[in-house]
C-alpha positions as CSV (number, residue, x, y, z in Angstrom):
1,M,-22.3,-43.5,-61.0
2,I,-22.8,-42.8,-57.1
3,R,-20.4,-46.0,-56.6
4,S,-17.8,-44.5,-58.4
5,R,-17.7,-41.2,-57.1
6,Y,-17.6,-42.8,-53.8
7,T,-14.3,-44.9,-54.9
8,M,-13.0,-42.0,-56.0
9,A,-13.0,-39.8,-53.5
10,Y,-12.0,-42.1,-51.4
11,L,-8.8,-42.9,-54.1
12,L,-8.1,-39.5,-53.4
13,S,-8.0,-39.0,-49.9
14,Y,-5.2,-41.8,-50.0
15,M,-3.1,-40.3,-52.1
16,R,-3.0,-37.4,-50.2
17,R,-2.3,-39.9,-47.4
18,F,1.0,-41.4,-49.1
19,L,2.4,-38.4,-51.3
20,P,3.6,-36.7,-48.3
21,V,5.1,-40.4,-47.1
22,L,6.9,-40.7,-50.8
23,L,8.4,-37.6,-50.9
24,L,9.1,-37.5,-47.3
25,P,13.3,-38.0,-47.8
26,A,13.3,-35.5,-50.3
27,L,11.6,-33.2,-47.9
28,L,13.4,-33.6,-44.9
29,L,16.7,-32.5,-46.9
30,L,15.2,-29.3,-47.7
31,V,14.1,-28.2,-44.5
32,P,17.2,-26.5,-42.7
33,C,17.7,-27.7,-39.3
34,S,17.3,-24.0,-37.4
35,G,14.0,-24.0,-38.4
36,W,12.9,-27.0,-35.7
37,A,11.3,-25.6,-32.3
38,A,14.2,-24.6,-29.5
39,A,15.2,-27.8,-27.0
40,G,13.0,-26.7,-23.8
41,E,10.7,-24.1,-25.5
42,T,6.9,-25.6,-25.1
43,I,4.7,-25.7,-27.8
44,V,1.0,-24.5,-27.1
45,V,-1.6,-26.4,-29.0
46,G,-5.1,-25.9,-29.2
47,G,-7.9,-27.5,-30.1
48,D,-11.7,-27.5,-29.6
49,H,-13.1,-28.8,-26.1
50,N,-16.5,-30.6,-27.0
51,Y,-15.6,-32.5,-30.5
52,P,-15.6,-36.0,-29.4
53,P,-14.7,-38.5,-29.9
54,Y,-11.3,-36.4,-31.5
55,E,-11.6,-33.4,-28.6
56,F,-13.4,-33.1,-25.6
57,I,-13.2,-32.0,-22.0
58,D,-13.4,-35.6,-19.7
59,K,-15.2,-35.9,-16.5
60,D,-11.6,-35.3,-14.6
61,G,-11.6,-31.6,-16.6
62,R,-8.6,-33.2,-19.2
63,P,-8.7,-33.2,-22.7
64,A,-8.5,-36.3,-24.1
65,G,-10.0,-37.6,-27.5
66,F,-8.0,-39.0,-30.8
67,N,-6.6,-35.7,-31.7
68,V,-4.9,-35.3,-27.9
69,D,-3.8,-38.6,-27.6
70,L,-2.4,-38.3,-31.2
71,T,-0.1,-35.0,-30.2
72,R,1.5,-36.3,-27.1
73,A,2.6,-39.5,-29.1
74,I,4.1,-37.2,-31.8
75,A,5.7,-35.0,-28.9
76,E,6.7,-37.8,-27.8
77,V,8.9,-39.3,-30.3
78,M,9.9,-35.6,-31.9
79,G,11.5,-34.8,-28.4
80,M,9.1,-32.2,-28.0
81,T,7.4,-30.2,-25.2
82,V,3.7,-29.5,-25.7
83,E,0.8,-28.0,-23.8
84,I,-2.5,-29.1,-24.8
85,R,-5.1,-26.2,-24.4
86,L,-9.1,-27.0,-25.5
87,G,-11.4,-24.0,-25.5
88,R,-14.3,-23.0,-27.7
89,W,-13.5,-23.4,-31.4
90,E,-13.8,-19.9,-32.6
91,E,-11.7,-18.7,-29.7
92,M,-8.9,-21.4,-30.2
93,R,-8.9,-20.0,-34.3
94,R,-8.1,-16.5,-32.8
95,A,-5.6,-17.4,-30.4
96,L,-3.7,-19.1,-32.8
97,Q,-3.8,-15.9,-35.3
98,T,-2.5,-13.7,-32.5
99,G,0.6,-16.7,-31.6
100,E,-1.1,-17.5,-28.2
101,V,-1.4,-20.8,-29.7
102,D,1.0,-22.1,-31.8
103,I,-0.5,-25.1,-33.8
104,L,-4.6,-26.9,-34.0
105,Q,-4.5,-30.3,-33.9
106,G,-7.4,-30.9,-35.7
107,M,-8.7,-28.5,-38.7
108,V,-10.5,-29.4,-42.0
109,Q,-8.3,-28.6,-45.0
110,A,-10.3,-26.4,-47.4
111,D,-9.6,-23.7,-50.4
112,V,-11.6,-21.4,-48.3
113,R,-8.9,-21.6,-45.4
114,A,-5.7,-22.0,-47.3
115,K,-5.0,-17.8,-47.3
116,D,-4.8,-18.1,-43.8
117,Y,-3.3,-21.5,-42.4
118,E,-0.9,-24.5,-43.5
119,F,-1.7,-27.8,-42.9
120,S,-0.2,-31.0,-42.2
121,P,-0.9,-34.1,-44.1
122,P,-4.1,-35.6,-43.1
123,H,-4.3,-37.5,-40.3
124,S,-8.3,-38.5,-40.5
125,I,-11.3,-38.2,-42.9
126,I,-14.1,-36.2,-41.8
127,N,-17.6,-36.3,-43.2
128,Q,-20.3,-33.4,-42.8
129,S,-24.0,-34.4,-42.9
130,V,-27.2,-31.8,-42.4
131,F,-29.2,-33.2,-39.6
132,A,-32.7,-32.4,-39.5
133,R,-35.8,-33.9,-37.4
134,R,-37.9,-36.9,-38.6
135,G,-40.0,-36.3,-41.4
136,T,-38.0,-34.0,-42.9
137,K,-37.1,-34.1,-46.6
138,P,-33.6,-35.1,-47.7
139,V,-30.9,-32.9,-48.7
140,R,-30.1,-33.0,-52.5
141,D,-27.3,-30.4,-52.3
142,L,-26.7,-26.5,-51.2
143,N,-29.5,-25.0,-52.6
144,D,-31.7,-26.7,-50.7
145,L,-30.8,-24.4,-48.0
146,K,-31.5,-21.7,-49.5
147,G,-34.2,-19.6,-46.9
148,K,-33.7,-21.9,-44.1
149,D,-32.5,-21.7,-40.8
150,V,-29.2,-23.6,-40.7
151,L,-27.4,-24.3,-37.0
152,V,-23.4,-24.3,-37.8
153,Q,-20.4,-24.6,-35.0
154,N,-18.9,-21.0,-35.1
155,G,-15.6,-21.0,-36.6
156,G,-16.2,-24.4,-38.1
157,M,-15.8,-25.6,-41.4
158,M,-19.7,-25.4,-42.5
159,H,-19.7,-21.7,-41.2
160,D,-16.6,-20.8,-43.0
161,Y,-17.8,-22.4,-46.6
162,L,-21.6,-20.9,-46.0
163,L,-20.2,-17.5,-46.0
164,E,-17.9,-18.2,-48.8
165,K,-21.0,-19.5,-51.1
166,N,-23.5,-17.3,-49.8
167,I,-26.4,-20.0,-51.0
168,G,-29.2,-17.6,-49.2
169,A,-29.7,-19.5,-46.3
170,R,-30.2,-17.8,-42.3
171,I,-26.6,-18.8,-40.5
172,F,-27.2,-19.0,-37.0
173,P,-23.9,-20.3,-35.1
174,V,-23.8,-22.0,-32.2
175,D,-20.3,-22.5,-29.8
176,T,-20.5,-26.5,-30.0
177,H,-21.7,-29.2,-32.0
178,V,-24.0,-30.5,-29.3
179,D,-25.3,-27.0,-28.9
180,A,-27.0,-27.2,-32.5
181,L,-27.8,-30.7,-31.7
182,R,-29.9,-29.7,-28.9
183,Q,-31.5,-26.7,-30.4
184,L,-32.7,-28.7,-33.6
185,A,-34.1,-31.3,-31.1
186,A,-36.4,-28.7,-29.6
187,G,-37.5,-27.4,-32.8
188,K,-35.6,-24.3,-33.1
189,H,-34.7,-23.8,-36.9
190,D,-34.4,-25.9,-39.7
191,Y,-31.6,-27.8,-40.3
192,A,-27.9,-28.3,-38.5
193,L,-24.8,-29.0,-40.6
194,V,-21.7,-30.7,-38.5
195,G,-19.4,-33.7,-38.4
196,N,-21.3,-37.2,-39.4
197,L,-19.5,-39.2,-36.8
198,P,-19.9,-36.5,-33.6
199,G,-23.4,-36.0,-35.2
200,L,-24.4,-39.2,-34.4
201,Y,-22.1,-39.8,-31.2
202,L,-23.2,-37.0,-29.5
203,S,-27.3,-37.3,-30.5
204,R,-26.9,-41.1,-29.5
205,E,-25.3,-40.1,-26.2
206,F,-27.6,-37.6,-25.4
207,G,-31.1,-39.8,-26.4
208,L,-32.2,-36.8,-29.5
209,S,-34.2,-39.2,-31.2
210,N,-36.1,-37.2,-33.0
211,I,-33.1,-36.0,-35.4
212,V,-31.2,-38.0,-38.0
213,P,-29.3,-37.2,-41.1
214,V,-31.2,-36.0,-43.9
215,G,-28.1,-35.6,-46.2
216,R,-24.1,-36.0,-46.9
217,L,-23.4,-33.1,-49.1
218,F,-19.6,-33.3,-48.8
219,A,-16.9,-36.1,-49.3
220,G,-14.6,-37.0,-47.0
221,Q,-12.6,-34.1,-46.3
222,P,-9.0,-34.0,-45.2
223,Y,-8.2,-33.0,-41.2
224,A,-5.0,-32.2,-40.1
225,Y,-3.2,-30.3,-38.3
226,A,-3.0,-26.5,-39.2
227,V,-0.5,-23.6,-38.5
228,K,-1.0,-19.8,-39.1
229,R,0.8,-19.2,-42.7
230,G,4.5,-18.9,-42.9
231,N,4.7,-21.0,-39.2
232,D,6.2,-23.9,-41.2
233,Q,9.2,-24.8,-39.1
234,I,6.5,-26.6,-36.1
235,L,4.1,-28.2,-38.7
236,S,7.3,-30.2,-40.2
237,Q,8.0,-31.2,-37.0
238,F,4.3,-32.4,-36.5
239,S,4.5,-33.9,-40.2
240,E,7.7,-35.3,-39.4
241,G,6.0,-37.1,-36.1
242,L,3.0,-38.1,-37.3
243,T,4.8,-40.0,-40.3
244,I,6.7,-42.0,-37.8
245,L,4.0,-43.1,-35.8
246,K,2.3,-44.5,-38.9
247,N,5.5,-46.4,-39.4
248,T,5.5,-47.6,-36.4
249,G,2.2,-48.9,-35.6
250,R,1.8,-46.6,-33.0
251,Y,-1.1,-44.8,-35.1
252,E,-3.5,-47.6,-35.6
253,K,-3.4,-48.3,-32.2
254,I,-4.2,-44.5,-31.1
255,H,-6.8,-45.2,-33.9
256,D,-8.2,-47.9,-32.8
257,K,-8.7,-47.0,-29.3
258,W,-10.9,-44.0,-30.5
259,L,-12.5,-44.2,-33.5
260,G,-12.4,-48.4,-34.5
261,A,-14.5,-49.3,-37.2
262,L,-16.3,-45.4,-37.9
263,E,-13.7,-44.5,-39.9
264,P,-11.2,-46.0,-42.5
265,S,-8.7,-47.8,-41.0
266,P,-5.1,-45.5,-41.7
267,V,-2.9,-47.4,-43.7
268,S,1.0,-48.4,-43.0
269,W,3.6,-47.4,-45.3
270,R,6.5,-48.7,-43.5
271,K,7.0,-52.0,-46.7
272,I,6.6,-49.0,-49.2
273,V,9.7,-46.5,-47.6
274,T,11.8,-50.0,-47.1
275,Y,11.4,-50.6,-50.9
276,A,11.9,-47.2,-52.0
277,A,15.1,-46.8,-49.6
278,I,16.6,-49.8,-50.9
279,T,15.7,-49.7,-54.5
280,A,15.2,-45.3,-55.1
281,L,13.4,-46.1,-57.9
282,P,10.1,-44.0,-57.9
283,L,8.0,-45.3,-60.0
284,L,7.9,-48.8,-58.6
285,L,7.2,-47.5,-55.6
286,L,4.3,-45.4,-57.0
287,L,3.3,-48.7,-58.7
288,S,3.3,-50.7,-55.7
289,A,1.5,-48.1,-53.8
290,I,-1.6,-48.1,-56.6
291,G,-1.9,-51.6,-56.4
292,Y,-2.0,-51.6,-52.2
293,I,-4.4,-48.7,-52.2
294,N,-6.6,-50.8,-54.7
295,R,-6.4,-53.5,-51.8
296,T,-7.1,-51.3,-49.2
297,L,-10.7,-49.9,-51.3
298,K,-12.3,-53.0,-50.8
299,K,-11.6,-53.1,-47.1
300,E,-12.3,-49.6,-47.1
301,I,-16.1,-49.8,-48.6
302,A,-16.6,-53.0,-46.8
303,H,-16.4,-50.7,-43.4
304,R,-18.5,-48.6,-44.5
305,T,-20.8,-51.1,-45.8
306,R,-21.0,-52.3,-42.4
307,E,-21.4,-48.7,-40.8
308,M,-24.7,-47.7,-42.9
309,Q,-26.4,-51.3,-42.4
310,L,-25.4,-50.4,-38.2
311,Q,-26.9,-47.1,-39.2
312,Q,-29.8,-48.8,-40.7
313,Q,-30.4,-51.2,-37.7
314,Q,-30.5,-48.5,-35.0
315,L,-33.1,-46.6,-36.9
316,I,-34.7,-49.7,-37.1
317,Q,-34.2,-50.3,-33.1
318,A,-35.7,-46.2,-33.0
319,D,-38.9,-47.0,-34.8
320,K,-39.4,-49.6,-32.6
321,M,-39.1,-48.1,-29.4
322,A,-41.5,-45.1,-30.7
323,S,-43.9,-48.0,-31.1
324,L,-43.8,-49.0,-27.0
325,G,-45.9,-46.6,-26.3
326,I,-49.2,-48.1,-28.2
327,L,-47.7,-51.4,-27.1
328,V,-48.1,-50.1,-23.3
329,S,-51.2,-48.5,-24.4
330,G,-52.9,-51.5,-25.7
331,I,-51.8,-53.7,-22.5
332,A,-53.1,-51.5,-20.2
333,H,-56.2,-51.9,-21.7
334,E,-56.4,-55.7,-21.6
335,I,-55.4,-55.6,-18.0
336,N,-57.6,-52.9,-17.0
337,N,-60.8,-55.3,-18.2
338,P,-60.0,-57.9,-15.6
339,T,-58.8,-55.2,-12.9
340,G,-62.1,-53.5,-13.9
341,L,-64.5,-57.0,-13.2
342,L,-62.6,-57.1,-9.9
343,L,-63.2,-54.0,-8.5
344,Y,-66.6,-54.1,-9.8
345,N,-67.1,-58.5,-8.1
346,L,-65.7,-57.8,-5.2
347,P,-67.5,-55.5,-3.8
348,V,-70.7,-57.4,-4.5
349,L,-68.9,-60.9,-2.9
350,K,-68.3,-58.7,0.2
351,K,-71.9,-57.7,0.2
352,I,-72.8,-61.3,-0.1
353,F,-71.0,-63.2,2.5
354,R,-72.1,-59.9,4.7
355,S,-75.8,-61.2,4.3
356,A,-75.1,-64.8,4.7
357,E,-73.3,-64.5,7.9
358,E,-75.7,-63.8,10.0
359,H,-77.5,-67.6,9.0
360,L,-74.1,-69.1,9.5
361,E,-73.6,-67.7,12.5
362,E,-76.8,-68.9,13.7
363,R,-75.7,-72.5,12.9
364,F,-72.3,-71.4,14.7
365,R,-74.5,-71.6,18.2
366,Q,-76.4,-74.2,17.4
367,E,-74.4,-76.8,15.8
368,G,-70.9,-76.2,16.9
369,D,-67.8,-75.3,14.2
370,F,-68.5,-77.0,11.1
371,M,-66.6,-77.4,7.6
372,I,-67.4,-74.2,5.0
373,G,-65.5,-74.6,1.6
374,G,-62.8,-76.5,3.7
375,L,-61.9,-74.6,5.9
376,R,-63.4,-74.5,9.8
377,Y,-66.5,-71.3,10.0
378,S,-64.3,-70.4,13.0
379,Q,-61.5,-69.5,10.8
380,F,-63.4,-69.0,7.6
381,R,-65.5,-65.7,9.5
382,E,-62.3,-64.3,10.3
383,D,-60.0,-64.9,7.0
384,I,-62.7,-64.3,3.9
385,P,-63.1,-60.0,4.9
386,L,-59.8,-59.7,5.3
387,L,-59.0,-61.6,1.8
388,I,-62.1,-59.7,0.2
389,E,-60.5,-56.5,1.8
390,E,-57.1,-57.7,0.2
391,M,-58.1,-58.3,-2.9
392,Q,-60.4,-55.6,-3.8
393,D,-57.0,-53.4,-2.6
394,G,-55.1,-55.1,-4.9
395,A,-57.1,-54.5,-7.8
396,T,-56.7,-50.6,-6.6
397,R,-53.2,-51.2,-6.7
398,I,-53.1,-52.4,-10.2
399,K,-55.5,-50.5,-11.9
400,R,-53.2,-47.1,-10.4
401,I,-50.1,-48.6,-11.3
402,V,-51.0,-49.1,-15.2
403,E,-52.7,-45.5,-15.3
404,D,-49.5,-44.4,-14.2
405,L,-47.4,-46.3,-17.0
406,K,-49.6,-45.2,-19.6
407,D,-49.2,-41.6,-18.7
408,F,-45.4,-42.2,-18.7
409,A,-45.5,-43.7,-21.7
410,R,-47.7,-41.7,-23.6
411,K,-46.1,-39.9,-26.5
412,D,-44.4,-36.2,-24.7
413,T,-45.8,-33.2,-27.2
414,S,-43.1,-31.1,-25.3
415,E,-46.2,-28.7,-24.6
416,M,-44.9,-26.3,-21.6
417,D,-49.2,-24.7,-21.0
418,Q,-50.5,-27.5,-18.5
419,S,-51.5,-26.6,-15.6
420,V,-49.2,-28.9,-13.2
421,L,-50.0,-30.1,-9.1
422,L,-46.3,-30.9,-8.1
423,N,-47.8,-33.4,-5.2
424,D,-49.6,-35.5,-8.0
425,V,-46.4,-35.9,-10.4
426,V,-44.5,-36.6,-6.6
427,R,-47.3,-39.4,-6.2
428,A,-47.1,-40.9,-9.8
429,A,-43.1,-40.9,-9.5
430,L,-43.3,-42.8,-6.3
431,R,-45.6,-45.4,-7.5
432,L,-43.7,-46.1,-10.9
433,V,-40.6,-46.9,-9.0
434,D,-42.0,-48.2,-6.4
435,N,-39.9,-51.7,-6.8
436,S,-37.1,-50.1,-6.8
437,I,-37.7,-48.5,-4.0
438,R,-38.6,-51.8,-2.4
439,K,-35.5,-53.6,-3.3
440,T,-33.1,-50.8,-1.6
441,T,-34.9,-49.4,1.5
442,G,-37.6,-49.5,3.5
443,K,-37.4,-46.3,4.7
444,V,-39.5,-43.4,2.9
445,V,-40.6,-41.0,4.1
446,T,-43.1,-38.1,2.2
447,N,-43.8,-34.5,3.7
448,L,-46.3,-33.0,1.2
449,A,-47.7,-29.7,1.3
450,D,-51.4,-28.9,1.5
451,G,-52.5,-26.1,-0.8
452,L,-49.5,-25.9,-3.1
453,P,-50.7,-23.3,-6.2
454,A,-50.1,-25.0,-9.5
455,V,-46.9,-24.4,-11.8
456,R,-47.0,-24.0,-15.5
457,G,-45.3,-26.7,-17.5
458,N,-45.4,-30.3,-19.2
459,A,-46.5,-33.1,-16.0
460,Q,-45.0,-35.7,-18.0
461,R,-41.2,-34.3,-18.5
462,I,-41.3,-33.2,-14.7
463,E,-42.3,-36.9,-14.0
464,Q,-39.0,-38.0,-15.7
465,V,-37.0,-35.4,-13.8
466,L,-38.6,-36.9,-10.5
467,V,-38.2,-40.5,-10.9
468,N,-34.2,-39.8,-12.6
469,L,-33.6,-38.1,-8.7
470,I,-35.2,-41.1,-6.9
471,L,-33.6,-43.4,-8.9
472,N,-30.8,-42.1,-8.3
473,A,-31.2,-41.4,-4.5
474,C,-31.6,-45.2,-4.1
475,Q,-28.4,-46.4,-6.0
476,A,-26.9,-44.1,-3.5
477,L,-27.9,-46.1,-0.5
478,P,-25.3,-48.3,1.3
479,D,-27.7,-50.5,2.7
480,P,-31.8,-51.1,3.7
481,A,-31.6,-48.9,7.0
482,K,-30.9,-45.9,5.0
483,G,-33.9,-43.5,3.5
484,I,-34.9,-41.7,1.6
485,F,-37.1,-38.0,2.3
486,L,-39.8,-35.8,-0.2
487,T,-40.7,-33.0,0.8
488,T,-42.8,-30.1,-0.8
489,G,-43.2,-26.0,-0.1
490,Y,-43.9,-23.1,-1.5
491,D,-41.4,-19.7,-1.1
492,P,-44.1,-16.8,-1.2
493,E,-41.2,-14.3,-1.6
494,R,-40.0,-16.0,-4.5
495,K,-43.3,-17.2,-5.6
496,E,-41.6,-20.6,-6.2
497,V,-43.7,-24.3,-5.5
498,L,-40.0,-26.1,-4.2
499,L,-39.2,-29.6,-4.1
500,L,-36.7,-31.7,-1.9
501,V,-35.2,-34.7,-2.7
502,R,-32.9,-36.1,0.4
503,D,-31.0,-39.3,0.5
504,E,-28.6,-41.0,3.7
505,G,-26.3,-42.4,1.2
506,V,-22.5,-42.0,0.3
507,G,-22.6,-38.7,-0.7
508,I,-20.5,-36.9,-4.0
509,P,-17.3,-35.8,-3.2
510,K,-16.7,-31.6,-3.4
511,E,-14.4,-31.8,-6.7
512,D,-17.3,-33.8,-8.6
513,L,-20.3,-31.3,-7.3
514,S,-19.9,-28.9,-9.5
515,R,-19.8,-30.9,-12.5
516,I,-22.6,-33.0,-11.4
517,A,-24.9,-32.5,-13.9
518,D,-22.4,-32.4,-17.1
519,P,-23.3,-34.5,-20.2
520,F,-21.3,-37.4,-20.1
521,F,-19.8,-36.5,-16.4
522,T,-21.1,-39.9,-14.2
523,T,-19.2,-42.2,-11.3
524,K,-21.0,-44.7,-12.3
525,R,-19.9,-45.9,-15.5
526,E,-18.6,-49.0,-14.2
527,T,-22.2,-50.0,-13.5
528,G,-23.2,-48.7,-16.8
529,G,-23.8,-45.1,-16.1
530,T,-23.8,-43.0,-19.2
531,G,-23.3,-39.5,-17.4
532,L,-26.9,-38.1,-19.0
533,G,-29.6,-38.6,-16.6
534,L,-29.1,-35.3,-14.3
535,S,-28.1,-33.3,-17.7
536,V,-31.4,-34.0,-19.0
537,S,-33.1,-33.6,-16.1
538,A,-31.2,-30.0,-15.3
539,S,-32.0,-29.2,-18.9
540,I,-35.9,-29.8,-18.2
541,I,-36.2,-28.0,-15.0
542,K,-34.8,-25.1,-17.2
543,E,-37.0,-25.0,-19.7
544,H,-39.4,-25.0,-17.0
545,E,-38.0,-21.8,-16.4
546,G,-36.8,-23.3,-12.5
547,T,-33.6,-23.7,-10.8
548,M,-31.9,-27.6,-10.0
549,T,-29.3,-27.3,-7.2
550,F,-26.9,-30.1,-4.8
551,E,-25.5,-30.0,-1.5
552,S,-23.9,-33.5,0.0
553,R,-21.5,-34.3,1.6
554,P,-19.1,-37.7,1.3
555,G,-21.0,-40.2,3.8
556,E,-23.6,-37.4,5.2
557,G,-26.0,-37.9,1.4
558,T,-27.2,-35.8,-0.9
559,T,-30.0,-33.2,-1.1
560,V,-31.4,-31.9,-5.0
561,R,-33.5,-29.1,-3.9
562,V,-35.9,-28.2,-7.7
563,A,-37.5,-24.8,-8.0
564,L,-40.0,-23.9,-10.3
565,P,-42.2,-20.5,-10.7
566,A,-45.6,-21.1,-9.8
567,L,-48.7,-19.7,-12.2
568,Q,-49.1,-15.7,-11.6
569,G,-51.8,-15.1,-9.1
570,A,-50.9,-18.1,-6.7
């Protein structure tokens, strides 16, 4: 039964795709020439500024994504001049109604919107999913959301739908999908109703591993260009341009660049349109189209099956990572046992040596130098105390590193009521990244102020911020002669505990400095950077009601200033 509904949904989806192509010759005869945009006129195209991978603002502040490339290609083949504006979604919808924007390049087509908008043939299929924190029961239908707190994008399709159906859910609109997912991951509200592909994309990019899809309440919905009702002249130009792109193969290239196998592959109708032009037999054309759809449906089902298998593998991997803390604790316990024996026995050996040293010295004075344990006594009496001291220091260091590793791998309870001493957190973070520091520089200077007041928060999360800042500083150093400087202090006027992390690295260009903590922005993408380290760190500091600021000059290094409110009475 489920497979039948799945197949029918895709059949209807593809029927909506190819019917406009079948009727294209007739539509072109009916559209008056005067309805087209005047030559040289700029068409303003609107979209969402944070809806990856369909449309978003990239690290350089320019529009990017599947919808953006598609719009530019349509403008090229139709000889149009377009201006693409991306902003908050509800503002873009309002701008379309007021005439500031002529057309939206991506909107889900639904009956609830039919009275206000007209749509082109769909260029994509969007699936909507319900996301929740792990352990939440699956959602079977909309009635399960009754009485629940549901996050939706303000002005988005799910916002419109819930308002129309009035199922009794408490609706909490937010600006973007990522805002909804972040609030859900932070423990706020019950569910987030967002697009399936953007939801999976954003949760993976931001490391929101505690939220998962718990229900898909809607079949694939058509995603198309939309205009204010009555503005069908511009819409017809974009519809024709979309058809041309599909028939020439450019649509497939744009689709593969941004979406790949995550969505059903677009269908090429070039051969079908050619048969229609030659034979002019609509019935034969329809039969041919149905046969083609049957073949492509099998491919689509196979693609969807592979996607579900991939998601299942990702969930399994996430569970493995969740077990890492337990594994680390077990290994740490096994390391601590022999380390404890060393720390207990080495002082005993040292004491025994000191007791025997007097007799050995007496023999040395009487007999001269002699062999003991394969060494001459003259060398033995110098080396053995040093060896015992080095072994004891090494065992102590192992024990300290293992304890730090256990603390870092321990499950984060996200409790913000701990009394945290910043100097202790700095020392623990330095021990954790000691190996990376040694490989990068031999110059690390710490100046930790005495008597700092405590701050209220979560020591593990603050330690995560410090690890990120120190590793970034290491990666910025051009050679081992350059150094890293860590300073703590207290501002009595603002009652803030301060941390300065300064490096003598390559610095950050002025145009990048204001966006350094933005999600997905990175200057190290070619070396595997995701642009999330500083973004997550900034979020953690904000949760602690603190601030994190950056000062940098190219070639002179970077200084990061972290300020956290001290406990009252400090």
